[in-house]
C-alpha positions as CSV (number, residue, x, y, z in Angstrom):
1,M,70.4,34.1,94.5
2,T,72.7,32.0,95.8
3,H,76.4,32.7,97.8
4,S,79.9,31.3,96.4
5,F,82.2,31.1,99.4
6,A,85.6,30.9,99.2
7,T,87.0,27.8,101.0
8,S,90.7,28.2,100.5
9,V,93.6,30.8,100.5
10,T,96.8,30.6,97.9
11,A,99.8,32.5,98.3
12,E,102.8,31.5,96.1
13,L,106.5,32.4,95.6
14,P,106.8,34.2,92.4
15,A,108.0,32.0,89.2
16,W,111.2,34.3,88.9
17,L,112.3,32.9,92.3
18,V,111.0,29.6,92.1
19,A,113.2,28.9,88.9
20,E,116.2,30.5,90.6
21,L,115.4,28.4,94.6
22,D,118.5,26.2,93.5
23,D,120.7,28.8,93.9
24,Y,120.0,28.8,97.5
25,T,121.1,25.8,98.4
26,R,125.0,26.5,99.5
27,P,125.8,26.9,103.3
28,L,125.7,30.4,104.3
29,E,128.1,30.8,107.5
30,T,127.7,34.1,108.5
31,H,124.4,36.7,109.2
32,E,126.1,39.1,106.4
33,Q,125.8,36.4,103.9
34,R,122.3,35.5,104.6
35,M,121.6,39.6,105.0
36,A,122.9,39.9,101.4
37,V,120.8,37.4,100.1
38,V,117.8,39.0,101.9
39,N,118.8,42.1,100.7
40,G,119.0,41.3,97.2
41,L,115.8,39.5,97.1
42,A,114.0,42.4,98.5
43,A,115.4,44.5,96.0
44,R,114.3,42.6,93.1
45,N,111.2,41.7,94.3
46,W,109.6,45.3,94.1
47,R,111.0,45.7,90.6
48,E,109.2,42.5,89.7
49,G,105.9,43.7,90.9
50,N,105.3,40.8,93.4
51,G,104.8,43.1,96.5
52,G,107.1,45.7,98.3
53,P,110.7,45.6,99.2
54,F,110.7,42.6,101.6
55,A,112.4,39.4,101.7
56,A,113.0,36.8,104.4
57,I,114.6,33.4,104.7
58,V,114.7,30.7,107.1
59,V,118.0,29.2,108.4
60,D,119.0,26.2,110.0
61,R,121.9,26.8,112.3
62,A,123.0,23.3,112.7
63,T,123.7,23.1,108.9
64,D,123.8,26.9,107.5
65,L,121.4,25.8,105.3
66,I,118.3,27.8,103.9
67,V,115.2,25.9,105.0
68,S,112.8,28.6,103.1
69,V,112.8,31.4,100.9
70,G,110.2,34.2,101.1
71,V,109.4,37.4,99.4
72,N,106.3,40.0,99.8
73,V,103.4,38.8,97.6
74,V,100.8,40.9,98.9
75,L,100.2,42.2,95.1
76,S,100.8,38.6,93.3
77,S,98.6,37.1,95.8
78,G,95.8,39.5,96.5
79,L,96.3,39.1,100.3
80,S,97.2,41.5,103.1
81,A,98.7,38.7,104.9
82,G,101.2,37.9,102.1
83,H,104.5,39.3,103.9
84,A,107.5,38.0,103.4
85,E,108.2,36.8,107.0
86,F,104.7,35.0,106.8
87,T,105.5,33.8,103.8
88,A,108.9,32.3,104.7
89,L,108.1,30.8,108.1
90,S,104.7,29.3,106.3
91,L,106.9,27.5,103.5
92,A,109.4,26.3,106.6
93,Q,106.6,24.6,108.3
94,T,105.1,23.1,105.1
95,R,108.5,21.9,104.3
96,L,109.1,20.6,107.9
97,G,105.6,19.1,108.5
98,N,105.2,21.0,111.5
99,W,103.9,24.6,112.7
100,D,106.3,24.6,115.6
101,L,109.5,25.3,114.3
102,G,111.0,25.1,117.7
103,G,109.2,21.7,118.9
104,T,112.5,20.0,119.3
105,A,116.1,20.4,120.9
106,E,117.6,20.1,118.2
107,Q,115.7,22.4,115.8
108,D,117.8,25.7,115.8
109,L,116.3,28.2,113.1
110,E,116.3,31.9,112.8
111,L,114.5,34.4,110.4
112,V,116.4,36.5,109.0
113,V,114.6,39.6,107.1
114,N,115.6,42.8,106.0
115,W,113.8,45.1,108.7
116,R,112.3,44.5,111.7
117,P,109.0,42.7,111.3
118,C,105.7,44.5,111.1
119,I,102.8,44.1,113.9
120,M,101.5,41.2,112.2
121,C,104.6,39.4,111.0
122,Y,106.2,40.1,114.7
123,G,103.3,38.0,116.2
124,S,103.3,35.3,113.3
125,L,107.3,35.1,114.6
126,I,106.8,34.3,118.2
127,W,104.2,31.7,117.2
128,S,106.4,30.3,114.8
129,G,108.4,28.7,117.5
130,V,111.9,29.8,115.5
131,K,114.5,30.6,118.1
132,H,116.5,33.4,116.5
133,L,115.5,36.8,114.6
134,V,118.2,38.4,112.7
135,I,117.4,41.8,111.0
136,A,118.9,44.9,108.9
137,G,117.6,47.2,111.4
138,D,114.6,49.0,113.2
139,G,113.2,52.5,113.2
140,P,111.6,54.9,111.3
141,E,113.3,55.0,108.2
142,L,111.4,52.3,106.4
143,E,108.3,54.0,106.8
144,R,109.6,57.2,106.3
145,L,111.5,56.3,102.8
146,S,108.5,53.9,101.9
147,G,105.3,55.1,103.2
148,F,104.3,51.7,104.6
149,D,102.4,51.5,107.9
150,E,104.1,48.9,110.3
151,G,101.5,49.2,113.1
152,P,102.0,49.9,116.7
153,I,105.2,47.8,117.4
154,P,105.4,48.1,121.5
155,G,107.8,50.8,121.5
156,G,111.1,49.8,123.0
157,D,110.1,46.4,124.7
158,W,109.5,44.7,121.5
159,K,112.9,43.1,121.3
160,R,112.9,42.3,125.4
161,E,109.2,40.5,124.6
162,L,110.6,38.2,122.0
163,E,113.6,37.6,124.1
164,A,111.3,36.9,127.4
165,R,109.8,33.9,124.9
166,G,113.3,32.6,124.2
167,I,113.7,33.9,120.8
168,S,117.5,35.8,120.4
169,V,117.7,39.3,118.5
170,T,120.4,39.8,116.4
171,M,120.1,43.6,114.8
172,D,121.7,46.4,112.5
173,V,123.2,43.5,110.1
174,L,123.8,45.3,106.6
175,R,121.7,48.0,107.7
176,D,122.9,50.7,105.3
177,E,122.1,48.5,102.2
178,A,118.5,47.4,103.3
179,I,117.8,51.4,103.5
180,A,119.4,51.9,100.0
181,V,116.7,49.0,98.9
182,F,113.7,51.3,100.7
183,A,115.2,54.8,99.4
184,E,114.8,53.1,95.7
185,Y,111.5,52.0,96.5
186,G,110.3,55.2,97.8
187,E,111.7,57.0,94.6
188,S,110.1,54.9,92.2
189,N,106.4,56.0,93.1
190,S,105.4,52.3,93.3
191,I,101.9,51.1,95.2
192,V,101.9,51.6,98.8
193,Y,99.4,49.1,99.9
194,N,98.2,50.3,103.3
195,A,94.5,49.6,104.2
196,R,92.1,51.9,102.8
197,G,94.6,53.7,100.5
198,T,96.8,55.6,103.2
199,G,100.5,55.8,102.8
200,S,102.9,59.0,102.3
201,R,106.4,59.3,101.9
202,N,107.5,62.6,103.5
């Protein structure tokens, strides 16, 4: 009997989003404009069956242009790492040809996402090099409404830890709109893909 090892991994944006990428080429001057895009993508993504109600964009603050767009592709890729933040950061690194998204003084990139990153994406954010994080909110609402396990983020220190590493944090941008997306997802009986099938909605 012979082994056949996998030698590569692939996670792609869904076809519906690829077909619409030209819609995301205009400047977005405010955090509210950027988060509105993210919330809209998150609301559509779970309905399309790609993964959970999560989306993220990387924006160049110097130009107000989107560098990359990401949605959660865990279900469509079969990869637990296919979170929206990881996808958006990886596509930005691919586009710019550098693993360090803050490697030069003129690079001023921010990650915009519709909730505080989970423990995996928290680490990805730190190691990506981006200089800013913009989120719709943090707190228990996401896990309570959706049933997802976000992992053991370090208590009240998570924001301070980012700022100590030179990453600014902007919070509570279109928070109610983000919560509404999670509530719709939770009411839909969609797949909650926690490890070992754990997950509940209270």
